[in-house]
MIVOKOL-254558 format. One record per residue: x, y, z of N, C-alpha, C in turn; residue in three letters. Coordinates in pm, 1 decimal. Layout:
<pts>
[[X, Y, Z], [X, Y, Z], [X, Y, Z], ALA];
...
</pts>
This chain:
<pts>
[[84.4, -116.4, 2.8], [0.2, 2.8, -0.7], [88.8, 131.6, 1.9], MET];
[[67.2, 217.3, -90.0], [148.2, 333.8, -101.6], [126.5, 428.5, 16.5], PRO];
[[225.7, 509.2, 62.2], [209.6, 602.2, 161.4], [107.1, 710.7, 115.0], ASP];
[[6.4, 734.8, 202.5], [-100.0, 822.1, 164.9], [-47.4, 967.3, 160.2], ARG];
[[58.1, 989.6, 217.6], [122.1, 1130.8, 220.1], [225.6, 1149.2, 116.2], HIS];
[[244.8, 1051.9, 25.7], [341.2, 1061.9, -85.4], [277.1, 1134.6, -198.6], ASP];
[[321.3, 1255.0, -230.2], [263.0, 1331.3, -346.1], [283.9, 1268.5, -479.0], PRO];
[[376.6, 1168.0, -489.1], [388.6, 1102.0, -618.4], [272.3, 1005.9, -649.1], SER];
[[184.9, 979.6, -550.4], [65.1, 907.9, -563.3], [-40.4, 998.3, -628.4], ASN];
[[-87.7, 948.4, -741.3], [-193.5, 1034.4, -809.6], [-315.4, 1055.9, -736.9], CYS];
[[-360.0, 947.3, -668.2], [-480.2, 970.6, -586.6], [-467.2, 1075.3, -474.7], GLY];
[[-349.1, 1076.8, -412.6], [-326.1, 1176.4, -310.8], [-312.9, 1322.6, -371.9], GLU];
[[-241.1, 1325.5, -482.5], [-233.9, 1449.1, -551.0], [-368.9, 1504.7, -596.1], ALA];
[[-449.0, 1421.7, -649.1], [-584.4, 1466.1, -683.6], [-670.3, 1504.4, -566.1], LEU];
[[-659.7, 1437.1, -458.5], [-739.7, 1470.2, -341.4], [-690.6, 1602.4, -280.6], ARG];
[[-567.3, 1639.7, -302.3], [-515.5, 1769.0, -250.0], [-538.5, 1888.9, -345.3], GLN];
[[-596.4, 1862.9, -460.8], [-607.8, 1970.0, -557.0], [-680.8, 2094.3, -497.4], LEU];
[[-792.1, 2067.7, -425.5], [-870.3, 2180.6, -376.8], [-800.0, 2257.8, -272.6], TYR];
[[-725.3, 2195.4, -184.4], [-651.9, 2271.3, -86.5], [-532.1, 2339.6, -154.6], VAL];
[[-479.1, 2274.9, -252.8], [-376.8, 2333.8, -333.3], [-421.2, 2465.9, -396.7], PHE];
[[-536.7, 2455.6, -467.0], [-596.9, 2573.0, -531.9], [-636.3, 2681.8, -426.7], LEU];
[[-675.4, 2639.6, -308.5], [-710.9, 2739.4, -210.7], [-590.8, 2796.1, -142.7], ASP];
[[-475.9, 2752.0, -168.5], [-347.5, 2805.6, -107.9], [-343.5, 2759.4, 38.9], GLY];
[[-394.2, 2649.9, 75.7], [-402.6, 2606.5, 214.2], [-293.1, 2499.1, 249.8], GLU];
[[-198.2, 2473.9, 163.6], [-95.0, 2377.5, 189.5], [28.2, 2444.8, 238.1], LEU];
[[112.2, 2375.7, 313.9], [244.4, 2435.8, 349.1], [326.5, 2451.3, 225.1], THR];
[[425.7, 2545.1, 229.4], [512.2, 2556.2, 111.6], [575.1, 2420.9, 64.9], PRO];
[[613.1, 2334.9, 158.6], [668.1, 2206.7, 117.8], [567.9, 2118.7, 47.8], ASP];
[[443.3, 2112.7, 97.0], [339.2, 2034.7, 28.7], [309.3, 2088.6, -103.9], ARG];
[[298.2, 2222.3, -112.4], [272.9, 2285.6, -245.1], [374.7, 2246.8, -350.9], ARG];
[[503.7, 2250.6, -301.3], [619.9, 2219.8, -390.5], [603.7, 2071.5, -430.1], THR];
[[573.5, 1988.3, -338.5], [562.7, 1844.5, -375.2], [448.9, 1812.3, -470.1], ALA];
[[332.9, 1877.0, -450.3], [216.8, 1863.3, -535.3], [251.7, 1918.1, -671.2], ILE];
[[303.0, 2043.0, -674.5], [348.5, 2106.2, -805.4], [449.5, 2013.5, -878.3], ARG];
[[541.8, 1954.6, -814.8], [638.0, 1869.2, -880.9], [567.0, 1746.8, -939.4], THR];
[[465.4, 1690.1, -866.6], [388.9, 1580.1, -917.2], [313.8, 1624.6, -1041.1], HIS];
[[246.7, 1743.6, -1034.7], [173.0, 1790.4, -1148.6], [260.3, 1810.2, -1272.1], LEU];
[[380.4, 1855.1, -1252.6], [468.6, 1885.2, -1357.9], [514.0, 1749.6, -1425.1], ASP];
[[509.8, 1640.7, -1348.5], [550.5, 1506.8, -1400.6], [436.2, 1419.2, -1453.4], ARG];
[[310.8, 1460.8, -1422.0], [194.4, 1371.9, -1447.3], [95.8, 1439.3, -1525.7], CYS];
[[87.1, 1403.1, -1653.3], [-15.4, 1476.6, -1747.5], [-156.7, 1460.2, -1705.3], ALA];
[[-191.9, 1340.5, -1651.1], [-330.4, 1315.8, -1617.1], [-372.3, 1409.1, -1495.0], CYS];
[[-279.3, 1418.2, -1399.1], [-311.3, 1497.9, -1278.3], [-309.2, 1645.4, -1320.1], CYS];
[[-219.3, 1684.2, -1407.9], [-214.9, 1825.7, -1454.4], [-341.0, 1861.7, -1526.3], LEU];
[[-394.9, 1770.1, -1610.6], [-520.6, 1793.5, -1682.7], [-633.1, 1818.7, -1582.8], GLU];
[[-638.4, 1731.6, -1475.1], [-736.6, 1747.2, -1371.8], [-720.6, 1884.0, -1299.3], ALA];
[[-597.8, 1922.4, -1274.3], [-570.7, 2051.9, -1207.2], [-617.6, 2169.1, -1295.8], PHE];
[[-575.2, 2160.0, -1424.4], [-611.8, 2262.9, -1513.9], [-772.3, 2278.2, -1520.1], ASP];
[[-836.5, 2162.7, -1532.2], [-988.3, 2167.0, -1535.0], [-1042.1, 2232.7, -1404.7], PHE];
[[-992.5, 2196.7, -1292.8], [-1043.2, 2249.6, -1167.7], [-1015.5, 2400.2, -1158.1], GLU];
[[-898.4, 2439.2, -1203.2], [-864.3, 2585.4, -1196.6], [-953.5, 2663.1, -1294.2], ALA];
[[-971.3, 2605.7, -1411.6], [-1063.4, 2677.4, -1510.0], [-1205.8, 2682.3, -1460.7], GLU];
[[-1250.9, 2569.5, -1400.4], [-1382.8, 2558.3, -1350.6], [-1412.7, 2668.4, -1239.5], LEU];
[[-1308.9, 2691.1, -1157.2], [-1327.6, 2787.0, -1052.3], [-1340.6, 2930.3, -1105.6], ARG];
[[-1264.2, 2957.5, -1215.6], [-1274.0, 3081.7, -1279.5], [-1402.0, 3104.9, -1341.5], VAL];
[[-1454.8, 3003.8, -1422.7], [-1583.7, 3007.6, -1483.3], [-1695.2, 3031.4, -1381.9], VAL];
[[-1693.3, 2951.5, -1274.9], [-1800.8, 2964.5, -1175.4], [-1795.9, 3096.0, -1107.2], VAL];
[[-1674.5, 3145.5, -1073.7], [-1669.6, 3278.4, -1008.6], [-1713.3, 3392.5, -1094.5], SER];
[[-1689.5, 3378.5, -1225.5], [-1715.6, 3494.1, -1314.6], [-1860.0, 3488.9, -1381.1], THR];
[[-1901.9, 3368.9, -1409.3], [-2021.0, 3346.2, -1486.8], [-2143.1, 3289.9, -1415.5], CYS];
[[-2128.4, 3236.2, -1301.8], [-2236.0, 3166.5, -1239.9], [-2272.5, 3225.0, -1104.1], CYS];
[[-2290.4, 3351.2, -1107.8], [-2325.0, 3415.6, -983.4], [-2476.0, 3407.6, -956.1], ARG];
[[-2553.1, 3371.7, -1059.4], [-2702.2, 3360.7, -1040.3], [-2737.6, 3212.0, -1031.3], GLY];
[[-2858.0, 3182.6, -1063.6], [-2907.3, 3040.1, -1045.2], [-2879.7, 2959.4, -1156.0], ASP];
[[-2847.4, 3017.4, -1278.4], [-2831.8, 2936.3, -1398.2], [-2682.0, 2904.0, -1421.0], GLU];
[[-2664.4, 2781.7, -1463.2], [-2524.2, 2735.0, -1491.8], [-2525.7, 2703.9, -1649.6], VAL];
[[-2432.8, 2754.8, -1719.5], [-2430.6, 2735.9, -1862.3], [-2427.8, 2577.7, -1891.4], PRO];
[[-2501.3, 2545.5, -1999.0], [-2502.6, 2403.3, -2038.2], [-2375.5, 2339.5, -2065.6], GLU];
[[-2282.5, 2417.8, -2140.9], [-2149.2, 2366.1, -2172.2], [-2069.0, 2334.4, -2041.5], HIS];
[[-2090.8, 2413.5, -1933.7], [-2021.3, 2386.4, -1807.7], [-2078.2, 2262.7, -1743.9], LEU];
[[-2205.2, 2250.5, -1753.4], [-2266.8, 2122.1, -1688.5], [-2209.1, 1990.4, -1759.1], ARG];
[[-2201.7, 2006.0, -1892.8], [-2153.0, 1891.1, -1972.7], [-2001.7, 1859.0, -1930.4], VAL];
[[-1917.6, 1967.8, -1921.8], [-1784.0, 1941.6, -1884.1], [-1767.8, 1888.3, -1742.9], ARG];
[[-1848.2, 1938.6, -1646.6], [-1844.5, 1882.5, -1516.6], [-1881.7, 1734.8, -1508.8], VAL];
[[-1989.0, 1701.5, -1580.6], [-2034.2, 1556.3, -1581.2], [-1919.8, 1471.3, -1642.9], VAL];
[[-1855.9, 1516.0, -1759.1], [-1752.4, 1442.3, -1816.2], [-1634.8, 1426.0, -1727.2], GLN];
[[-1597.3, 1529.7, -1657.0], [-1484.1, 1519.1, -1565.7], [-1508.4, 1427.3, -1455.8], ALA];
[[-1632.5, 1431.0, -1396.8], [-1663.1, 1341.1, -1292.5], [-1660.6, 1196.9, -1333.6], ILE];
[[-1720.4, 1169.9, -1451.8], [-1718.6, 1031.9, -1503.9], [-1570.9, 989.7, -1529.9], ARG];
[[-1487.7, 1066.7, -1593.4], [-1349.4, 1037.8, -1618.2], [-1274.8, 1001.6, -1490.4], ALA];
[[-1291.0, 1072.1, -1385.9], [-1224.8, 1044.9, -1253.2], [-1279.2, 913.8, -1196.4], VAL];
[[-1410.1, 901.9, -1205.9], [-1475.7, 780.5, -1143.4], [-1435.9, 655.4, -1218.7], ALA];
[[-1398.9, 662.8, -1344.2], [-1360.6, 542.5, -1419.7], [-1214.7, 508.3, -1420.4], GLU];
[[-1132.2, 593.4, -1350.8], [-991.4, 568.2, -1345.0], [-969.6, 452.7, -1243.9], ARG];
[[-895.3, 357.0, -1284.7], [-856.5, 245.9, -1193.2], [-763.5, 283.9, -1089.6], PRO];
[[-783.0, 234.8, -971.8], [-684.1, 254.4, -863.1], [-689.3, 383.7, -790.6], GLY];
[[-787.4, 471.9, -815.5], [-793.2, 599.5, -743.1], [-893.1, 589.1, -624.8], ASP];
[[-943.6, 472.3, -599.7], [-1046.7, 471.0, -486.2], [-977.6, 436.9, -360.9], SER];
</pts>
């Protein structure tokens, strides 16, 4: 079983994306996650999506309506993560 605190583990890196984006990690943890993202295209893609989603939500979705293209992308991203082997 991999060390749950090892940032080279994709599952751990993905679980830490939200706190990474919120700036709530220690400098050492931020560096470790950033290093993993630089080396792992799949995790970097998830990071880019989450970062873009935050921007879209904060600028476009201040009301009750969410644009259909955003709903589709969110559903696709959730399905893609759910279908990845070994991330559970």
